[in-house]
C-alpha positions in Angstrom: 34.7 5.6 -20.3 36.7 8.1 -17.7 39.4 6.3 -15.8 37.5 6.9 -12.3 40.8 5.8 -10.2 43.4 7.7 -12.2 41.3 10.7 -11.7 41.0 10.2 -8.0 44.9 9.3 -7.5 46.0 12.5 -8.7 43.6 14.3 -6.8 45.1 12.3 -3.7 41.6 10.7 -2.9 42.9 6.8 -2.7 44.1 5.3 0.1 43.6 1.4 0.0 42.1 -0.4 -3.0 41.1 -3.7 -3.5 43.2 -5.7 -6.1 40.8 -5.9 -9.6 39.1 -2.7 -8.5 40.5 -0.6 -11.4 39.9 -3.4 -14.0 36.3 -3.9 -13.1 35.5 0.1 -13.5 37.4 0.1 -16.9 35.4 -3.0 -18.1 32.0 -2.0 -17.6 29.5 0.4 -15.8 29.6 -0.5 -12.3 27.4 0.2 -9.3 29.1 1.8 -6.5 27.7 2.9 -3.1 28.7 4.7 -0.1 27.0 4.7 3.6 25.4 8.1 5.2 25.2 8.2 8.7 21.8 9.6 9.8 23.1 10.9 13.4 21.8 14.6 12.2 19.1 16.1 9.8 21.7 17.5 7.8 25.2 16.4 6.3 28.2 18.4 7.1 31.7 19.3 5.5 33.2 16.1 6.7 30.5 14.3 4.7 31.6 16.3 1.3 34.0 13.6 0.5 31.7 10.6 0.2 29.2 13.0 -1.8 32.2 14.1 -4.2 33.4 10.4 -4.7 29.6 9.5 -5.9 29.9 12.4 -7.9 33.1 11.5 -9.8 31.6 7.5 -10.0 28.9 9.2 -11.9 30.8 11.5 -14.0 32.9 8.8 -15.2 29.6 6.8 -16.6 29.1 4.6 -13.4 26.1 4.2 -11.3 26.0 5.7 -7.6 23.8 4.6 -4.8 23.7 6.9 -1.5 22.7 4.5 1.3 21.4 5.9 4.2 21.8 4.1 7.4 18.2 3.7 8.8 19.3 0.4 10.6 22.8 0.9 11.5 22.0 4.4 12.6 20.4 2.6 15.4 23.3 0.4 16.2 26.5 2.7 16.4 29.7 2.5 14.6 33.1 1.9 16.7 35.6 3.1 13.7 37.8 5.6 14.7 35.8 6.1 18.2 36.9 5.9 21.4 33.1 6.1 22.8 30.2 4.3 22.1 28.1 6.7 20.6 24.2 7.2 21.7 21.6 5.5 19.8 18.7 7.3 18.3 14.8 6.7 18.7 13.1 5.7 15.5 11.4 9.4 15.2 14.7 10.9 15.6 16.0 8.7 13.0 13.4 9.2 10.3 13.6 13.1 10.7 17.1 12.8 10.1 16.7 10.4 7.1 14.4 12.5 5.6 16.8 15.9 6.0 19.8 13.9 4.7 18.0 12.5 1.8 16.9 16.0 0.5 20.2 17.2 0.3 21.9 14.4 -1.3 19.3 14.7 -4.0 20.9 18.4 -5.0 24.5 16.7 -5.7 23.6 14.0 -7.7 21.8 13.1 -10.9 18.5 11.1 -10.1 17.2 11.4 -13.7 15.9 7.8 -14.1 15.7 8.5 -17.6 19.7 7.6 -17.7 21.1 4.1 -17.2 23.7 5.7 -14.7 21.0 7.3 -12.7 21.7 7.9 -8.7 19.8 6.0 -6.2 18.9 6.5 -2.7 18.6 3.4 -0.4 17.9 2.7 3.4 19.4 -0.2 5.0 16.5 -0.2 7.5 14.3 -1.8 4.5 16.2 -5.2 4.6 16.5 -5.2 8.4 13.5 -4.1 9.8 12.2 -7.6 9.3 15.2 -9.6 9.5 15.1 -11.6 13.1 18.0 -12.1 15.3 18.4 -15.8 14.9 18.0 -15.3 11.1 20.8 -13.1 11.0 23.5 -15.0 12.9 22.2 -18.1 11.0 22.5 -16.7 7.6 25.4 -14.4 8.4 27.0 -14.7 11.5 28.1 -18.3 10.3 30.2 -17.2 7.5 32.5 -14.9 9.3 34.8 -16.0 12.3 35.5 -14.3 15.4 39.2 -14.5 14.9 38.4 -12.6 11.3 36.6 -9.9 13.2 39.0 -9.6 16.1 41.9 -8.8 13.8 40.5 -5.5 12.4 41.9 -2.3 13.8 39.0 -0.8 15.0 38.0 -3.5 17.0 41.5 -4.0 18.5 42.1 -0.6 19.6 38.7 -0.6 21.4 39.3 -3.9 23.0 42.8 -2.4 24.2 41.1 0.5 25.5 39.4 1.4 28.9 35.8 1.6 27.6 36.0 -1.9 26.2 33.4 -2.7 23.5 29.7 -3.9 23.4 28.5 -6.7 21.5 26.2 -4.3 20.0 29.1 -2.2 18.6 31.4 -5.8 17.7 28.6 -6.8 15.3 28.6 -3.5 13.8 31.0 -4.9 10.9 28.9 -7.9 10.1 25.5 -5.4 9.7 27.8 -3.1 7.3 29.2 -6.1 5.8 25.5 -7.6 5.2 24.7 -4.3 3.5 27.3 -4.8 0.8 26.1 -8.3 0.4 22.4 -7.2 -0.2 22.9 -4.6 -2.3 25.0 -6.8 -4.4 22.8 -9.3 -4.8 19.5 -7.4 -5.0 21.2 -4.2 -7.2 24.0 -5.6 -8.7 26.3 -3.5 -6.4 30.0 -4.4 -7.2 31.9 -1.5 -5.5 32.0 0.1 -2.0 33.7 3.2 -1.2 34.4 5.2 2.0 36.7 6.8 4.4 39.9 4.8 5.4 38.6 4.2 8.7 36.0 2.0 7.3 38.5 -0.3 5.3 37.9 -3.0 8.0 33.9 -2.8 7.5 34.2 -2.7 3.7 36.2 -5.8 3.7 34.2 -7.6 6.1 31.5 -7.1 3.1 33.5 -8.3 0.1 34.3 -11.3 2.2 30.8 -11.8 2.8 29.8 -11.5 -0.8 32.4 -14.3 -1.6 31.6 -16.6 1.2 27.9 -16.4 1.0 27.3 -15.5 -2.3 30.1 -17.1 -4.4 30.4 -13.7 -6.1 32.8 -10.6 -6.2 33.4 -7.2 -4.3 35.4 -4.6 -4.8 36.4 -1.4 -3.0 38.4 1.5 -2.1 39.1 4.2 0.5 39.9 7.8 0.6 42.1 9.2 3.1 40.6 10.8 6.0 41.0 14.8 5.7 43.2 16.5 7.8 44.7 20.0 8.6 48.5 20.8 8.2 48.3 22.5 11.9 46.7 19.2 13.4 43.4 20.5 14.1 40.1 18.6 13.2 39.0 19.3 9.5 35.5 20.4 9.3 35.1 22.2 12.7 34.7 26.4 13.1 34.8 28.3 16.4 30.9 27.3 16.2 31.3 23.4 15.6 30.6 21.6 12.7 30.3 23.3 9.4 26.9 22.0 7.9 25.8 21.9 4.4 22.1 23.2 5.9 22.1 27.2 5.6 19.8 26.9 8.4 22.7 25.4 10.7 25.7 27.1 9.2 24.9 30.6 7.0 26.0 30.4 3.1 28.2 33.5 4.1 30.0 31.5 7.2 30.3 28.4 4.7 32.1 30.7 2.2 34.4 32.4 5.0 35.2 28.9 6.3 36.9 27.8 3.1 38.3 31.3 2.4 40.2 31.2 5.5 41.9 27.9 4.8 45.6 27.9 5.4 47.7 27.5 2.4 49.0 24.3 3.0 45.6 22.8 3.3 44.2 24.8 0.2 46.8 23.1 -1.9 45.7 20.0 -1.0 41.7 20.7 -0.7 41.6 22.4 -4.3 42.2 18.9 -5.5 39.6 17.2 -3.6 36.7 19.5 -2.8 36.3 20.8 -6.5 35.9 19.2 -9.8 38.5 21.4 -11.5 40.8 19.9 -14.2 44.3 18.8 -13.7 45.6 21.8 -15.9 43.7 24.4 -14.2 44.7 23.4 -10.3 48.6 23.2 -11.6 48.0 26.6 -13.1 46.6 28.1 -10.1 48.9 26.2 -7.7 51.6 27.8 -9.9 50.2 31.3 -9.5 49.8 31.0 -5.9 53.3 30.5 -5.4 55.1 33.5 -4.1 51.6 35.5 -4.5 50.4 33.7 -1.1 49.5 36.9 0.0 46.7 37.4 -3.0 45.0 34.3 -1.4 44.2 33.1 -5.1 43.7 29.3 -4.3 41.2 30.1 -1.2 39.5 32.4 -3.6 38.9 29.7 -6.2 38.3 27.0 -3.4 35.7 29.1 -1.7 33.9 29.6 -4.9 34.0 26.2 -6.4 32.7 24.8 -3.1 29.9 27.0 -2.2 28.4 27.0 -5.7 28.6 23.4 -5.5 26.8 23.2 -2.3 24.8 26.2 -2.5 24.4 28.2 -5.5 26.0 30.8 -7.9 23.9 33.5 -6.2 24.6 32.4 -2.6 28.0 32.9 -3.7 28.1 36.1 -5.0 26.2 37.4 -2.1 28.8 35.6 0.3 31.6 37.7 -2.2 29.6 41.1 -1.6 28.8 40.6 1.7 32.7 39.8 2.6 33.3 43.3 1.4 31.0 44.9 3.8 33.5 45.1 7.0 36.6 45.6 4.9 35.7 48.1 2.4 34.6 51.6 2.5 32.4 52.0 -0.4 30.0 49.3 0.2 27.2 51.3 1.8 24.7 50.4 -1.2 25.4 46.8 -0.8 24.6 47.2 2.8 21.2 48.6 2.0 20.3 45.5 -0.4 20.8 43.1 2.3 17.8 41.5 3.8 17.6 41.0 7.7 19.1 37.0 7.3 21.6 38.2 5.1 22.7 41.3 7.3 22.6 39.4 10.5 24.8 36.7 8.8 27.5 39.3 7.8 27.4 40.7 11.1 27.5 37.7 13.2 29.9 38.4 16.0 29.6 41.9 15.5 29.1 43.3 19.2 25.3 44.8 19.5 24.2 47.5 21.5 20.3 48.8 21.8 18.5 51.8 21.8 14.6 52.7 22.0 13.0 53.2 18.6 11.5 56.4 19.9 14.5 58.3 20.4 15.1 57.8 16.8 11.6 58.8 15.9 12.5 62.2 17.1 16.1 62.3 16.0 19.1 62.3 18.3 22.4 64.3 17.3 25.0 61.8 16.3 27.7 62.8 19.6 24.6 61.7 22.2 23.6 58.8 20.1 27.4 57.5 20.3 27.4 58.1 24.0 24.0 57.0 25.0 24.5 53.4 23.1 28.1 53.3 25.0 30.0 53.3 21.8 32.0 55.8 23.3 32.6 56.1 27.2 31.6 60.3 26.7 30.2 62.7 24.6 33.9 64.4 24.5 35.5 61.2 22.9 32.3 60.7 20.4 32.8 64.6 19.5 36.5 64.6 19.0 36.3 61.1 16.8 33.9 62.6 14.5 35.5 65.6 14.2 38.5 63.6 13.2 36.4 61.7 10.5 36.8 58.3 12.4 33.1 57.7 12.5 30.9 55.9 10.1 27.0 54.9 10.3 25.9 52.1 7.5 29.4 52.8 5.7 28.7 56.3 5.4 31.3 58.5 7.0 29.8 61.1 9.5 31.0 64.8 8.5 29.3 66.7 11.4 28.8 66.6 15.0 25.1 68.1 14.3 24.1 65.2 12.2 21.0 63.9 13.4 20.3 59.8 13.5 17.0 59.2 12.8 14.6 56.0 11.8 15.2 56.9 8.3 18.9 55.4 8.4 17.8 52.3 9.7 18.5 49.0 7.6 15.7 46.7 7.4 13.8 49.4 9.7 15.8 47.9 12.6 19.6 48.1 12.7 22.4 50.6 12.4 25.9 49.6 11.6 28.5 51.8 13.3 32.1 52.0 12.6 34.5 53.4 14.9 38.1 53.8 13.5 39.2 51.2 11.2 38.2 48.0 12.6 35.8 48.2 15.4 32.1 48.0 14.4 29.0 48.0 16.6 25.3 46.9 15.5 22.8 49.0 17.1 19.5 47.4 17.1 16.8 49.9 17.4 13.4 48.4 19.4 
């Protein structure tokens, strides 16, 4: 059995670890779990670390359980947050749960014929019939208020202006009971999570010891940060999602490709499964050749293939050449409408009546009528200087006609003005 802890340590993925955890993992196939918060119907790249931890666990011969928090999603979690979050309705929660489950099935092996097949669990299943009185009698009496108050996440909120509701105060008991329940019913001996969850995780190991007389193990991963102090996982448009309907595969690829050098050196270890020798060689090649962006290209390739597919990665690579290379007219023609709009997201748009193109319009009038150029004189001058391209084909005559047969997907034209200015013309 491969040593999971050693593998994660060289990758910089271990922060806190409970004594005895490594010995337990060396001793036998161990079942471990991580909780996922169903606050949306898609996971985002902030959830990639727990997914990757479960994947490493399974690769090392252990059994992963992905716990979706159907019950805890109704409560809230104070860890690392300054405000209490909005609680979800049961319908919204169920919608989110089905989306999250579907995604998790892509990243873990659920083949039930294997002894370490991944499983999914939902804590609503054991909390839905648990009455408040039974909970405070069977769980609450085992953990003291002093113990709960000593947790950093609780201290910070109590010392802050907003305070803390009783609902959120009891969250660590609810999460602790998850570990106890899974330990008792599924022989789960390990819980993993982000370092902000350490207090809640340890409460679970305490409950296993005090209530069940058993033993639980745990470790956490550092929270992912950016070298410039910005929040990891955010783009200009907000969260970078794993669902391509929310974040296109092209935008997803571009996010990783645009990673800063200092971050790429850290992320290549955390977000890929490349072996140490290959990563060390990549880091060595990157030094002194940062302009080639070798690390970022490999990082973007590995993560895009893992989250989406090889075909999506190849599309993203081809598509990313469109705005930067001159010989991409054929690639442009091959894109379907969704792909074209992904690639040209953010490019200014202008409109033209399709009937004008049915009859054909000379290129100078076309450029002026769409306001790509302020006047026909300026348009003529730029065309004559070889500075205008339509659909990546250089316009070589002021007499050239723009017609409907040039439209991409029967609707669009990509106009390039000079080296860097692009316009997406929509014919309707």
